[in-house]
N, C-alpha and C positions, 0 to 999 in steps of 0.2 A: 504494500500500500504506500502511495506517495503522501508526503506531508500536505495537509490542507493549506489553504491560503493563510498568510501570517495573521496573527491576532490584530485587531484594530487598534489596540492600545490597552492601557491599564484602566480599569473602571474605578477601583478603590484600593485603599490600604487599610487594613484592620489592625488596630492596636488594642491590647489588653493592658489596662492601667490600674494601679492601685489608688492613685490620686485622681479619681474620676472627675470630681467637680473642678479641681484645679486645672486639669487638662482641658476640660470643656471650656473653661474661662480663657485659657491661653489661646486655644484655636479659634474661638469666636471673637473675643474682645481684643486680643493682641494681633493675631494673624488676620482676622476679618472674615473667617468662614461663617456661613449661615447654617442654621439647623435645618436639614432637609427633612428629617423624620426622627421622632423619638419613639423607638419601639417599646421601651419600658424604662423603669428607673435605673436599669443597668446597661442600657445600650442606646447610643445616639449616633445618627448619621449626619455628617457635616458635609458641606459642599462649597466649592468655588466655581460652580458652573459645570464644567466637564470633569473636574477632578474631585473625588470624594474620599472621605476619611471616616471610618467608623471607630468609635471608642466604646469598648466594653469594660465593665467594672470587673477587676480581678477579685476572686474570692480566695480565702485562705486555703480552701480544700483543693484548689486548682493546682495541678502539677505543671510547672513551666517547662517547656521544651528547651532543648539546647540551641535552637535556632535563634538568630539575632538579626537585627537590622543595623547596618552601619550608620546610615543617615538617609533622609529624604529631603528633596528640595522643592521650593516654591518659586515660580518664575515671577520676575518683575519686568517692567517695560524698558527701563534704562538704567545706566550706571548711577545717574543722579537719584533716581527713585530708590535704588539699593542703598545709597548713602542715607537717604531719609529714613528708610526702615531701620538702619543701624542706630541712628540717633533716637528714633522712637522707642525701640526696644531697650536701649540703654536707659532712657527716661522712665520706662515702665518697670525697671528692675529685673529684666530678663537676664539670665546668666549668659554672657557672651564669651565664646571660646577663642575668637580671634577678631581682627578688624577687617573691613572690606579690602580685598586684594584682587589683583588682576591675574588671569590665567593666560597661558600661552596661546589659547585658541580665541582670545578676544572676550572671554567671559569674565565676570567679576562676581565675587560672592563673599559671604562670611558665614560663620557657624554659631549657633546658640543652642541652648537646651530647653526643652519643654519641662513642665513640672515633674514629669516621670523620669527625666534623664535621657530622653531620645534626642539625638542630634538632628537639628533642623537647619537646612541650608537655604537661606534666601539667595537667589541666583539671577543674574542677568546673563543671557546668552544671545548674541546677535543672530544666530542661525535659526532661532525659534520665532522670530518676528517677521 
């Protein structure tokens, strides 16, 4: 059997978090995502249009797997906007891991932490515009 057509893209990323309310605040109030749907008190779906993130509340009885996510990125429209995000997050008390820096491919980014410790990368990349 031959491989089917490539996937169209990624629909969502699902995170299990122990700091559920803090993470929901971070992604809605700091990042600017909107609540797409609240399935129940332990599961919320957030969106930025085409890109979706689900947050599920971790329970003490849940056994965590050994898989991990290195980081995930959110696109911005320009290098100037990226710098504005950096200043905004600094003002909001977000843990910043580095400062905005240029990449050899023309991109520019920085890294920060969400309340659960996931690395988030705000990113400008000219090839996506």
